[in-house]
C-alpha positions in Angstrom: -2.8 5.3 44.0 -5.9 3.1 44.5 -6.1 -0.4 43.4 -9.5 -2.1 42.5 -9.8 -5.9 42.2 -13.3 -7.4 41.3 -14.3 -10.6 41.9 -17.6 -12.8 42.1 -19.1 -12.6 38.7 -20.7 -15.4 37.0 -23.8 -17.3 35.3 -27.1 -16.8 36.7 -30.7 -17.5 35.7 -33.4 -14.9 35.6 -34.6 -14.1 38.9 -31.7 -15.1 40.7 -29.2 -13.3 42.9 -25.4 -12.8 42.7 -22.9 -10.8 44.6 -19.7 -9.2 43.3 -16.9 -7.8 45.4 -14.4 -5.1 45.0 -11.2 -5.4 47.0 -9.7 -1.8 47.7 -6.0 -1.0 48.2 -3.8 1.9 48.2 -3.6 5.4 49.9 -6.1 7.8 50.7 -9.1 5.5 49.6 -11.0 6.4 52.8 -11.8 9.8 51.3 -13.0 8.4 48.2 -16.4 7.3 46.7 -16.5 3.8 45.3 -18.8 2.7 42.6 -20.0 0.2 40.0 -20.4 0.7 36.3 -21.2 -2.0 33.9 -20.8 -2.4 30.1 -23.2 -4.6 27.7 -22.1 -5.6 24.6 -22.6 -2.9 22.0 -23.4 -0.4 24.7 -21.5 2.3 26.5 -20.5 2.2 30.0 -23.2 3.0 32.5 -23.2 4.0 36.4 -24.9 1.4 38.5 -24.3 2.5 42.0 -22.2 4.4 44.3 -21.2 4.5 48.0 -19.1 7.0 50.0 -16.3 5.1 52.0 -16.5 7.5 55.0 -20.4 8.0 55.5 -21.9 5.2 53.6 -24.0 7.5 51.4 -25.4 5.6 48.5 -27.1 6.2 45.1 -28.2 4.0 42.4 -29.1 4.0 38.7 -32.8 4.1 38.1 -32.5 0.5 36.4 -31.2 -1.2 39.4 -33.3 0.6 42.1 -34.8 -1.7 44.6 -32.9 -4.7 43.3 -29.2 -3.9 43.8 -27.8 -3.0 47.1 -24.1 -1.4 47.5 -22.5 -1.8 50.7 -18.9 -1.7 52.4 -17.0 -3.5 54.8 -14.5 -1.2 56.3 -12.6 -4.0 58.1 -12.1 -5.8 54.9 -11.5 -2.8 52.6 -14.4 -4.3 50.3 -17.3 -3.0 48.6 -19.9 -5.3 47.8 -22.7 -5.1 45.0 -25.6 -7.6 45.9 -27.7 -8.1 42.8 -31.1 -9.4 43.2 -34.2 -10.1 40.8 -31.6 -10.4 37.9 -32.9 -9.9 34.4 -31.1 -10.7 31.1 -30.5 -7.1 30.4 -28.2 -6.9 33.5 -25.8 -8.9 31.6 -22.8 -6.8 31.4 -19.0 -6.6 32.5 -19.1 -5.1 35.8 -16.3 -2.5 36.8 -15.4 -1.4 40.3 -14.6 2.3 40.2 -13.3 5.1 42.6 -12.8 8.8 42.6 -11.9 11.2 45.1 -14.7 13.0 46.8 -13.6 16.4 45.5 -13.7 14.9 41.9 -16.4 14.6 39.3 -15.0 12.1 37.1 -14.0 8.3 38.3 -10.3 8.3 38.8 -9.5 4.4 38.9 -11.1 1.5 37.3 -10.7 -2.4 37.9 -10.5 -5.0 35.2 -14.1 -5.9 35.6 -15.9 -9.1 36.4 -18.5 -10.5 34.0 -22.1 -11.3 35.0 -24.3 -13.2 32.7 -28.1 -13.6 33.3 -29.6 -16.5 31.3 -33.2 -16.4 30.1 
């Protein structure tokens, strides 16, 4: 079982930056991939970024490439999503997610943290 707790959401102006965090706990998560999804009002949840806990391999949705950076701090068991050059369309509830490396679906979801970008 893996637990995920997000923090750091808030209100920011267009062009600003924000960092959200995901505290990871439980058994075996060092063999997991951790990621971020987001869901805007009236839209489906969409993948944002992912990182492997062991090797640090990352991938991003095209919509955030070059603006968002996902990273991890092994000592703090925390994954971060640094969001730069924010746009109003980045407004969403951001979820931290985790899956075993052998799985294709995301097994665990956090409660989400709201990010609002004002125009």
